[in-house]
N, C-alpha and C positions, 0 to 999 in steps of 0.2 A: 839921287836924293842927297842933299847936303845935310850936314850934321844938324844945323838949326832947323831943318824941316822935319825932323823926327818928332812926332806928336803923340801925346797920350791924352786921354780924356780925363776931365775933372772927376767924372763919375767913377772911373776905374781907380783913380787915386784915392778917392773917399772910401770906396768899398775896400780896397786893399789896406788902407791905413787902419780900418777897423779890424782887419784880420791879423795885423802885426807888421813889424818892421821888415821881415823877410818878404812878405807879400807886397809891401809898398815898394821896395827896391826892385822886385821882380817885374813890376809894371814897366819900369824903365828898361831893364835889360831885355825883357821880351820884345819891346818895341825896337831895341837895337838889333836883336837877332832877326827880326822881321825885315828891317831895313837892309840888312846885310844878306838876305836870302837864306837865313837859317844857320849860317856858320861864319866864323871869323876867318877870313882869308886875307892874303896880302892885298888883293884888289879891293876888299871891303874896308880895310883899315882907314882910308881917308874919309869914309862916311861918318866917322865919329870924331868929335873934338876931344881934347885932352881930358876934360872932366868926365865925359862919357866913357872913355877908355879906362879911366881910373875906377869908375864905378863898376864897369864890366869886369875889370881885373880883380877887384875886391870880391865880387860875387863868385867868380871862378875860384879864387884862392880859398874863400870860405867853404864852398861846396867840396872842393878837393881835400882840404885839410880835415873837414868834418868826417869825410868818408874814408880817406886812406893816407893822409899826411903828404909831406913833401915828396916822398918817393913816388907816390901815385900821381901827384901833380906833374912832376917832371916826366914820368913815363907816358903820361897822356899828352905830352907835347907842349905843355904850358910854361916850361922853364924860361925860354927866351922872352915870352910876352910879359911874364911877371918880373923877372930879374933884370932884363936888359932894356927895359923901358923905365921911365921915371915914376913908376908906381909908388915906391917907398917914399920918395921925395914929395909926391903929390899928397899922399896920405898924411905925411908929417905936416904939410901945409894945411890940411883939413883939421889938424889938432890931434892926430893919432900918432903921437911920438913913440909910444911903446911898440905899437904895431910896426912902425917904420924900422925900429931897432931889430925886431924879430926878422923882418925881411932882409935887412942889411946883413945880419948874421947868417941867414940861410943862403944868401947869395954867395957869401965867401965859401961855403961848403960846395955849393953848386958850381961856382967857377973853378974851384980846385979839382973837382971830379966830374966835370961836365960830360966828357966823352963816355966815361963808364956809366954815369947816371942815365944818359939818354940812349944807350945801346939797347937793341932788341933783346928781350929776355923771355924765357919760358915762365910759366906760372911759378914754378919752384924757385927759379932764379930771382923772380920779382919778390917773392916772399922773403928770400934771404937778404934782400936789400935792407930790410928793416933792422937786421942785426949788423950788417956791414956799415950802415950809415946812421949809427946811434947819435951822431952829432946833431941830427934833426930832432931827437926825442924831446929835449928840454924846450926847444923852440915850438914844437907842436903842442906841448903841454901848456906853455904860456899862451898860445893862441886859443886853445880849447877853454882855458880858465877865463879868458877875457872876451871870448867871441860875442857873447850877448851884449856886453857893454860897447864893444867896438862897432858892432852892427848898429846899435842904437846911435852911436856918434855919427856913423856914415849916413844913416837915415835922417838925422837932424841936419847934417850939412846939406844933404840933397834938398830937404824940405825948405831950408833957408836960402837956397840958391837955385830954385827950380829952373830959371831961365838958362842955366848952364847945362841942364840935363835933357830938356825936351820942351817943345812948345806945348802949352796946355790948351786943349780945345773942349768942345762940348760933346 
């Protein structure tokens, strides 16, 4: 399945839009996961175009930061996908300049400490990461303070450029 063959229904978008921005975006990302067989793998990467990857990366970023911050995002294996792909640049191009700045700053911490941040840890060691990597604290706070506005901006961008994110069917 090619990226432009990922389809969502108009009905699903209407229903989700009435439930809120998160549900609207989830219609797309659920379709992406379905097309990829449930998980993002190296083999599945070419199934999505750049806009679809950016949307998927944003929703992963949001979900991880809302639950456990950058340490959790990195420990769950998302560091390379978020920081070593042009996610921040794409989000800046979508008008999310402040979010891009947060990601660029987080990438500096990630790149400087990548080996340690990605190593296997016990639950206790994982919890200790939050004290060890306080450099993420202000960035996470900025994200949490702006998450609703940024998610609304992402949803507006997607809504205004639907053809980049999926085919719309009945």
